[in-house]
N, C-alpha and C positions, 0 to 999 in steps of 0.2 A: 666524268659527271661531277657537278658541284654538289658537295654535301652541305646543303643550305640549312638543314635543320638537324643540329647535333643531338637533339633530344630524341630523335627517331629510334635510336637504339637503347639509350639509357633511361628514357622517360623523364618524369618530373618528381619533385619533392614537395609535398603539400605541407606548408607551415601555417596551421590554422590557429583558432582561438585556444585550443588545448595546449599549444606550445608557448603561448605568450601570456597566459594567465598566471596569477600568483599562487593559485591553489588548483593545479591541474587535476588532482585526484577528485576533489570535491566537485569540480565542474564536470568531469567525466561521469561521476555518479549521477549528477543532476540530469545530464543529457541522456544517460541510459534510462533513468526513470521516466523522463519525458517521452522517449522513444517507445518504451513499454506501454505507457499510457496511450500514445497515439495508436499503437497496434491494437490494443484491447478495445479502446473506445470506438475507433473507426470500424474494427472488425465486428463489434457488437452492433453498431448501427447498420452495417451492411447485412448482417444476419437477420436482424429484426425486420428491416424493410423487405428482404427477400421472402421471409416466412409468413409475414402477416399480409393477407390479401387486401385488408382495408387500407394499406399504405401503398397499393399499386396505383397511384395517381401521379400526374406529372410533377407535382411539388416534391414528393418523396423520391421519385425516380431521379430527378436532378440532384437531390441531396445525397442519394446513394452514389451517384457519379462523383460528387465532390469528395465524399469519404474515400472512394477508390483512388482518386487522384492524390489526395493527401497521404494515403497509406503508401502508395508507390513512390511519391516524391521524397518522403522522409526515409524510405527504405533504400533509395538510390544513394543517399548521402551519409546518413547517421551510422549504420553498422560499420562502414569502412573507416570512418573517423575514429570510432571507439576501438576497433581492432588495431588500427595503426598506432593509437596511443598505448594500448596494452602491450603490443609486440615491439614497440619502439622502432617501427619501420613505416615511414611516411611516404614511401615511393609509390608512384602510379605510372603504369606504362603509357606510352604515347597513344595506343589504341584505346586503352581503358579511359584515359582522360577525354578523348574524343567521344567515346560512347556515353560517359557520364554527363558530359556537356549536352549531348543530343537529348538524352532522357530528361535532364533538368529543364532544358528549354521547351521541350515538347509538353511535359506535364505542367510547367509553370504557365506557358502560353495558353494551354487548354483551360486551365483553371481561371485565368483572366477572363476568357470569353464566357465560361460557364457561370461565373458570378454575375456577369451582366444579364445572361439569360434568366438566372434565378431572380434577379431584381425585377425583370419584366414579368415573370410568373407571379411575383408577389404584388403586382400593381393593384388588385382589388384590396379594399380595407382588410387589414389582418383580422380584426375581430369578427367580421362577417365570414371570412374564409374559415377561421378555426371553428366557429359555431356551426357552420354548414357541414364541415367534415365530421364534427362530433355527432351531429344529428344523423348523418348518413351512416356512421359506424353503429349508432344505437339502433337504427332500423335494420341493419344487416345482421347484427348479433346482439340480442338483449340478454343472453344468459350471463354475461359478465358485467354486471351493473357497476362494479368498482372501476371499470375503465374510465368512466366519466366522473364519478363521484369520489374515487379514491378510498382511502381507509381512515380509520380513527384509531390512533395509538393510545391505548389505556395502559400506561406504564406504572412504575413504582410510585411516582409522584401522586397519582390519582387514588391509589389504594392504601396509602399510609395514614397513620393517625395524626401525624404532624407534618403535613405537606410543605408548609412554609419553611420549617426548620430543615427538612430534607432538601428542599430546593436550594436553600442557602449553603448547605454543606456541599452539595454537588457543584454549585457555582464556585465555591472556594477551591474545591479539588481541581476543577477545570482550569482556573487561573493559576493554581500551583503547577499543574501539568504544563501549561503554556510557558510560564516563566522558567521552571526548572529544566524542561527539555530544551527550550530555546537557549538558555544559558549554557547547557552542556554542548549543544551544537556549536555555539559560538566559541567556546573554549577549545574544543577539539579542532575546529577550523583554524583558529588563530595561532595555536601553539604548535610549532613544527615538531616538537619532541613527542607529540601524541599522534603523529602521522605514521602509525604502525598498525598492523592488522587488528590487534585487540581493540584499539580505540576507533578504528574505521568501522568495525562491526558494531561497536557501541554507538557510534554516530548514526548508523542506519537504524538501530533499535530506537533511539530517541526520535528520529524522523517518523518512523512507523507509529510510535505511541502518540506523537503530536497530531498526526493526521487521523489516526483512529478515533481518538477522543473528540476531535473537531468535527468528525462526520456525525456524531451522535449527540454529544452534550449540548451544544448551543441550541439546536432545535427543541430538545426536550425542555430546556429551561424557558425558552421563549414561548413555547406552546403553553406551558403552565402559567406564565405571567399574563398572556393575552387570552387565556381560556379558549384556545382553538387548537385541538389535537389532530386536525386532519392532515393527511399527506396524500399527494396525488399518486396515481398508479405508477407513472414514470419516476416520480421522486422516490417511491418505495423501492422500485427496481434498482435505481442508482445507489441508494443507501445500502441495500443488500449487497450489491456488487462490490462497493468500496469496502464495506465491513469484512466481507469474506476475503477480499484480496489482501487487505492489511493484516487481518488476523492470521490467515494461512501463511503469509510471508514471515510474520513474527514467529510462528511455530517452527518453521525451518531455520530461521536465523538463530534462534536460541540454541538449536542443536549444533549449528556451526560454531557458535561462541563456545560451547562446551568442548568441541574438538580443538579449538584454538587454545584453550587453557590446558587441555590434556597434552598437546604437543609442547607447549611452553614449559610445563612442569616435568613431564616424563621424558621428553626428548629435547632438552634445551639446545644441544649442539646442532641438531638438525632443524631447528625452528625456522631459520631463514629459508631453508629449502622446502620444507613441508607446508609452511605458511607464508609463502612469498606474496607480494602484492597482487600478482596475477591470480594466484589461488584465491586470495581474499575477494577480489572483484568477481571472480567466477562464482563464488559462494553467494555473493550479493545478487548477481544477475540471475542465478538459479532460483533464489528465494522469490524474487519479484515475478519471474516468468512463470514458474509452476503455479504460484498462487493466483496470478491473473488468469491463466487459462482455466484453472479449476473453478474459480469464481464466476468466470464468464459462462461456462457450461451450466453450472447449477443455478445461476440467476435466471438465465433464459428459460430453463426447463421449469423452474418454480413458477415464474410469472405466466406461463402458458395455460395454467389450470384455470377453470372457471370458478370464481369466488362469489358464491351467491348465498351462503349460509348467513353471513353477517359481515358488517364492515369493521367491526371492532377487533383490533389486534391487541390482545392482552399482554403487551410487552412494551419495553421502553423504545424499541426501534424495530424496523423491518428485518426479521430474521426468519430463516426457513422453518424451523419447527412450529412456532406459533402461527405462522402464516398458513401452513398446510392444514391447520385445524379449521380454517374457513372454507376450504375447497369442497365443492359439491360433486366430487368425483373420487374414484378409488385411488388413494395415494399410498397404499401399503407397499407396493413395489418400490416406489420412489423414496419412501421413508427408509427402506432398507438400503437404498443407494446413498442416502444422506448419512446413514449410520456407518456405512463402509467408508465414506469420505472422512467422517470424523475419526474413525479408527486409524485410517491411513495417514492422515495429517497430524494426528496427536500422539498415537502410541509409539510408532517407530522413532520419531524425534525424542520423545520422552525416554524411551529405552536407551537410545544412544547417549542421552545426557546422563542417565543413571550409570551406564557402563563407563562413560568417561570419568565421572567423578569417583566411581569405585576404584578405578586404576589410579586416579590422582591421590585419593586418600591413602592407598597402599604405598605409593611413592613418598608422600609427605611424611608418613609415620617413620620412614627409614632415612629421613634427612638428618645429616649430622649437625647442621646449623639450626639453632633455635629461632634465630631471626628469619632465616629463609622459610622455615616451617610456618612461622606465624604469618608472614606475608602471603604465602600460598594459601593458607587456610582462610585468611581474611578475604582475599580476592574470590576464592571459590564459594565461600559462604554467602557472599553478596549475590553471586550469580544464582545459587540454589534458592535463595529467598525469592528472587524474581521468578524463577521457574515454578516454584510452588504456588505462588499467587496466580500466575498466568494459567498454568495447565489445570489447576483445581477447578476454576470456574468454567473453563472450556470443556473439560471432560464431563462435568455435570450436565452441561447443555447438549452435547452432541454424542456422548458415548453411553451414559447411563440410560436405561430404558425409561420411557416417560412415566411408567407406573411408580418409579422411585422418587419422583420429584413433581411438585405442583407448579402451576404458572407463577405463583408468588416467589417460590424458590428460584425459578428460572430468571425472574426479574432481578433478584438479589445477586445471583451468580453473574449475570450479564453486566450489572453495575460494577462488580468486582474486577472483571477483566477488561472492561472498556473505559472505566472512569478512574477507579481506585488504583489499579496497577500502573497505568501510564503516569499518574501523579507521583507515585512513590519510586518508580524505577531510577530516575536520575538522582534522587536523594540518597538511595541506597548505594549507588556507585560513587557519588561524589563525596559523601561523608565517610565512607569506609575505604577510600582509595587515596593514598598520599600523593600519587602522581597527578590525579585529577584536582585535588584540593590545592596542590602546589601550582598547577597551571592556572587555576582560577585566581589565585592570589597574584600571579604574574600579569595576567590579562587585565584584571581589575586595577592592579597597581599602575600599569601603563596608562589606562584610561583616566584614572584619577589625576596622575601627573600631567597628562596632556590637557585636562580640563583646568587644572590649577595654573598651568603656564599661560593660558589664554587670558587670565585676569591680572 
């Protein structure tokens, strides 16, 4: 018999974009984040359409099918590509290749046809269609008036004595967060000497801070400037989900960063084993995955309450505690669940951080070298400064009983961990870390030289 296909036994080797890029770790992290976003957003859309009877109409039925196809299509390709890169094994069996091809063609072809059917479904004028659906929903259930009208955010800018000055300060902090975090992301990406677990975790921290402050600050500033503080029901749900995801992910990431410093200082000979690149990416994936799942569940459960007491949320953005005060149903059990979530996501990571740095301090005090002791203390003190600013505001909001703090104090604490901390994090790391400042000089020096050479 002629063995016409030699790959039948050995399979194929997939050489994709992760193998040809200049920054494969960064690209892998980006693809992982996009895959997590696809899972959570499509999963959220499927769950909402399934649970809300008002969305059981052809338009949303087709949209649910689109989300299902997208979810399956990306799951056929992305997880294998990521795992192949992490395990350094790009092989795929002959049968696996055929099966993957079949699924990709089936899902892609089905989505091609579905998009055409969705266009046919949308043939009537969109404005007429949306207004008709809103009126139908209003007739079906009037108890939740905010579904159509949304909420009004009455935050710190509306209750301060000098709103213009405060708005200017928040705007300046936001631009500082954009430039400093963006610069730190650029430096770590461009300098190969910083492609180690410590700085990969720092890269993720800067990304989370950049996204977190961008979810909240621009809307708050624009609302103040145009004197329109309204936010739609869906916009409030999305803002809550993103804030919970990014905030919870940062809670876990800070604990992993403390463990990284503990291993580097207390077990330097085993650092490459205990904090390998695989372990580092596993930490990052764990932070994003657990945070997304937790945020998805709590966002859906919060928004299913009927909000008929008032439309005014006395807070800078949509967050669970101030939103529950508007519910016209018993929320005591759910408030206990939110408290448990706060304790679970804040206290264990904080305890792990304090334990790590207690061991680090004990080790540092017994170091024979003054230079090594100074370097370790500088690195750890910068991390502890970040931890203190972040967890302080979050604990006030989610762990302390509501009788211990007022809505005004909640506003201040939320500004602290969503605007103030993201702006200062990269400055603390860059100004107190010689490796980062050295990399910054090298990157900026190369850019300046390349600009001068063009003239």
